[in-house]
Each structure stands twice: as structure tokens, then as C-alpha cells.
C-alpha positions as CSV (number, residue, x, y, z in Angstrom):
1,M,5.9,-10.3,-26.3
2,N,7.9,-13.3,-24.9
3,I,8.0,-13.5,-21.2
4,D,10.8,-15.5,-19.6
5,I,9.2,-17.1,-16.6
6,K,12.4,-18.9,-15.6
7,H,14.3,-15.6,-15.4
8,I,11.5,-13.9,-13.5
9,A,11.3,-16.8,-11.0
10,K,15.1,-16.7,-10.6
11,L,15.0,-12.9,-9.8
12,A,12.1,-13.4,-7.4
13,R,13.8,-16.5,-5.9
14,L,10.8,-18.7,-6.7
15,K,10.9,-22.3,-7.5
16,I,8.6,-23.1,-10.4
17,E,8.4,-26.6,-11.8
18,D,8.9,-27.1,-15.5
19,D,5.4,-28.5,-15.9
20,Q,3.9,-25.2,-14.6
21,L,5.9,-22.8,-16.8
22,E,3.2,-22.6,-19.5
23,K,0.5,-21.9,-17.0
24,F,2.5,-19.1,-15.4
25,E,3.5,-17.7,-18.8
26,S,-0.1,-17.5,-19.9
27,E,-1.2,-15.9,-16.6
28,M,1.7,-13.3,-16.9
29,Q,0.7,-12.6,-20.5
30,N,-2.9,-12.0,-19.4
31,I,-1.7,-9.5,-16.8
32,V,0.5,-7.7,-19.3
33,N,-2.4,-7.5,-21.8
34,M,-4.7,-6.2,-19.1
35,V,-2.2,-3.4,-18.1
36,E,-1.7,-2.5,-21.7
37,N,-5.4,-2.1,-22.2
38,L,-6.0,0.2,-19.2
39,P,-7.4,3.5,-20.3
40,D,-5.3,6.7,-20.1
41,I,-6.2,9.1,-17.4
42,D,-7.5,12.4,-18.7
43,D,-5.8,15.6,-17.6
44,E,-9.1,16.7,-16.1
45,L,-9.0,13.7,-13.7
46,A,-5.4,13.9,-12.8
47,L,-4.8,14.5,-9.1
48,D,-2.6,17.5,-8.8
49,E,-2.5,21.1,-7.6
50,K,-4.2,22.3,-10.8
51,N,-7.4,20.5,-9.8
52,P,-8.0,21.0,-6.1
53,M,-11.7,20.2,-6.3
54,I,-11.0,16.5,-6.6
55,L,-9.2,16.1,-3.3
56,R,-10.7,16.9,0.1
57,K,-8.7,19.3,2.2
58,D,-7.8,17.8,5.6
59,K,-8.7,19.9,8.5
60,A,-7.0,19.2,11.8
61,V,-9.2,19.1,14.8
62,T,-7.4,20.4,17.8
63,D,-8.3,20.6,21.4
64,K,-11.2,18.2,21.1
65,Y,-10.1,16.2,24.1
66,T,-7.8,17.1,27.0
67,R,-4.7,15.1,27.7
68,Q,-6.2,13.9,31.0
69,E,-9.3,12.6,29.1
70,L,-7.1,10.7,26.7
71,M,-4.9,9.2,29.4
72,A,-8.0,8.1,31.3
73,N,-8.4,5.3,28.7
74,A,-4.8,4.1,28.9
75,P,-4.2,0.9,30.9
76,Q,-1.1,2.4,32.6
77,V,0.2,5.9,32.8
78,K,3.4,7.2,34.4
79,A,4.5,10.8,34.6
80,G,1.9,11.8,31.9
81,C,3.1,9.2,29.4
82,L,1.7,5.8,28.3
83,V,3.5,2.8,29.7
84,V,4.1,0.0,27.2
85,P,5.8,-3.3,27.4
86,K,9.5,-3.4,26.7
87,T,10.1,-4.8,23.2
88,V,13.9,-4.4,22.7
89,E,16.5,-5.5,25.2
């Protein structure tokens, strides 16, 4: 496979010196070879609804703290809301 580093650099808006083209080409070729040699994922390991045992089901914890307990940690509260510095004018 021939990799055109100049074209890739142009698309990525990178400036690559001519003396570095061979180095980048060999590094890119190593990356492509590594990706081509990655093993295929078995259907048994695929993460989907067929195999729910692989994924942990999230359980929401509600009513662990009251609003007043949470607001007690805030540096500034006004009308039950957190006060934050203005970021947009």
C-alpha cells in the first residue's frame, strides 16, 4: 500500500519537511499494518443486547442526599440555586 504523506499533511493542514517524509511514511505504514493485524472480535464478545452479561446495568441512586445537604457544600447559593461567575456577556 502506498501512503501519500504529502496529501495527508495537506488535508490535515500540517507542514512536513521533505526530509521527514520517509520517516512519517514508515510510521504510517507501521500503524496501518498494526490495524490490519488486529484480531476480529468474536460474536460472543460483542457488546450488544444479545449478551447482557458483559455490561453492568447502571442503577440510579436517588434520595441519598437532600437538596439542603448538597447546597451546604456550595460556596454561594441564591434562591436554592448555585451561583457561578458570569462567563458570557
